[in-house]
C-alpha positions as CSV (number, residue, x, y, z in Angstrom):
1,X,0.0,0.0,0.0
2,X,2.9,2.4,0.7
3,X,4.0,2.3,-2.9
4,X,0.7,3.2,-4.2
5,X,0.4,6.1,-1.7
6,X,3.8,7.3,-2.8
7,X,2.8,7.2,-6.4
8,X,-0.4,9.1,-5.6
9,X,1.6,11.7,-3.7
10,X,4.1,12.0,-6.6
11,X,1.2,12.4,-9.1
12,X,-0.3,15.1,-6.8
13,X,3.1,17.0,-6.6
14,X,3.6,16.8,-10.4
15,X,0.1,18.3,-11.0
16,X,0.7,21.1,-8.5
17,X,4.1,21.7,-9.9
18,X,2.8,22.0,-13.4
19,X,0.3,24.6,-12.1
20,X,3.0,26.6,-10.3
21,X,5.3,26.5,-13.5
22,X,2.4,27.7,-15.6
23,X,1.9,30.6,-13.0
24,X,5.6,31.3,-12.9
25,X,5.8,32.1,-16.6
26,X,2.2,33.4,-17.2
27,X,3.4,37.0,-17.4
28,X,6.1,36.2,-20.0
29,X,3.6,34.0,-22.0
30,X,1.1,36.9,-21.9
31,X,3.7,39.4,-23.2
32,X,4.1,37.1,-26.2
33,X,0.5,37.7,-27.2
34,X,0.0,34.0,-27.9
35,X,-2.2,31.4,-26.3
36,X,-0.3,28.8,-24.2
37,X,-0.6,26.1,-26.8
38,X,0.4,28.4,-29.6
39,X,3.6,29.3,-27.6
40,X,4.2,25.7,-26.8
41,X,4.0,24.7,-30.5
42,X,6.1,27.7,-31.5
43,X,8.8,26.6,-29.0
44,X,8.6,23.0,-30.2
45,X,9.1,24.2,-33.8
46,X,12.0,26.6,-33.1
47,X,13.8,24.1,-30.9
48,X,13.4,21.2,-33.4
49,X,16.5,20.1,-35.2
50,X,14.3,19.6,-38.4
51,X,10.9,21.0,-39.1
52,X,8.3,18.6,-37.3
53,X,4.7,17.6,-38.2
54,X,1.8,18.4,-35.9
55,X,1.6,14.7,-35.1
56,X,5.2,14.6,-34.1
57,X,4.9,17.6,-31.8
58,X,1.8,16.1,-30.4
59,X,3.5,12.8,-29.5
60,X,6.4,14.5,-28.1
61,X,4.3,16.7,-25.7
62,X,1.5,14.3,-25.0
63,X,-1.2,16.5,-26.8
64,X,-3.7,15.3,-29.5
65,X,-2.5,16.1,-33.1
66,X,-5.7,18.2,-33.7
67,X,-4.8,20.6,-30.8
68,X,-1.3,21.0,-32.2
69,X,-2.7,21.5,-35.6
70,X,-5.1,24.3,-34.6
71,X,-2.2,26.1,-32.7
72,X,0.0,25.6,-35.9
73,X,-2.8,27.0,-38.1
74,X,-3.0,30.1,-35.9
75,X,0.8,30.5,-36.0
76,X,0.7,30.4,-39.7
77,X,-2.2,33.0,-39.9
78,X,0.1,35.3,-37.6
79,X,3.0,34.9,-39.9
80,X,5.0,33.2,-37.1
81,X,5.2,29.8,-38.9
82,X,4.8,28.3,-42.4
83,X,3.8,24.9,-43.6
84,X,6.3,23.2,-45.9
85,X,6.0,20.1,-48.0
86,X,6.9,16.8,-46.4
87,X,8.8,14.4,-48.7
88,X,7.8,11.6,-46.3
89,X,4.0,12.2,-46.2
90,X,1.7,13.8,-48.7
91,X,-0.7,15.2,-46.3
92,X,1.2,15.8,-43.1
93,X,3.0,19.1,-43.7
94,X,6.1,20.2,-41.9
95,X,5.9,23.2,-39.6
96,X,8.7,25.7,-39.8
97,X,9.3,28.9,-37.9
98,X,9.5,32.1,-39.8
99,X,12.0,34.9,-39.0
100,X,9.2,36.7,-37.1
101,X,8.4,33.5,-35.2
102,X,12.1,33.0,-34.2
103,X,12.2,36.6,-33.1
104,X,9.1,36.3,-31.0
105,X,10.4,33.1,-29.4
106,X,13.8,34.8,-28.7
107,X,12.1,37.7,-27.0
108,X,9.9,35.3,-25.0
109,X,13.0,33.3,-24.0
110,X,14.7,36.4,-22.8
111,X,11.8,37.3,-20.6
112,X,11.7,33.7,-19.3
113,X,15.3,33.8,-18.4
114,X,14.8,36.7,-16.1
115,X,12.2,34.8,-14.2
116,X,14.5,31.7,-14.2
117,X,17.4,33.6,-12.7
118,X,15.2,34.9,-10.0
119,X,14.1,31.3,-9.1
120,X,17.7,30.1,-9.2
121,X,18.5,32.8,-6.6
122,X,16.2,30.9,-4.3
123,X,16.7,27.3,-5.2
124,X,20.1,25.6,-5.9
125,X,20.4,24.6,-9.6
126,X,21.6,21.1,-8.4
127,X,18.2,20.4,-7.0
128,X,16.8,20.9,-10.5
129,X,19.5,18.7,-12.1
130,X,18.7,15.9,-9.7
131,X,14.9,16.3,-10.1
132,X,15.2,16.4,-13.9
133,X,17.3,13.1,-13.7
134,X,14.6,11.4,-11.6
135,X,11.8,12.7,-13.6
136,X,13.3,11.4,-16.8
137,X,13.7,8.0,-15.2
138,X,10.1,8.0,-14.2
139,X,8.8,9.3,-17.5
140,X,10.8,6.7,-19.4
141,X,9.3,3.9,-17.3
142,X,5.7,5.3,-17.8
143,X,6.4,5.6,-21.7
144,X,7.6,2.0,-21.7
145,X,4.5,0.8,-19.9
146,X,2.3,2.8,-22.4
147,X,4.1,1.4,-25.4
148,X,3.4,-2.1,-24.0
149,X,-0.3,-1.3,-23.5
150,X,-0.6,-0.1,-27.1
151,X,0.4,-3.5,-28.3
């Protein structure tokens, strides 16, 4: 019973932390003028080594492809991203950031870095490194379980 209780406590802390992280960067996100999902998709596109599809972003972030596609459509409307042909798939366009999209993301990143520095003044960065390593291990285990369930 203790392991299950520990798991529940962990899940509760992750949910609460996600809420606090959203609140922590709410002002920087608002300054971008984008909705949260739009900024999330723009971030994924700007940070990608190669232009991704909506489905690839969705799988990576755990969001439905349709939600990512709506955000990508809005980014294209705003001139922050463009759709490009995908040599591997006729219907799944690649999403690429425009110069305006990269500039907006850079400005957002700079604002977020100021918040990050303020947090790091209060919490040792080693605590984040350790937590990230542990969360990666947990996420990898959950992903393995989900892959097995999909079979």
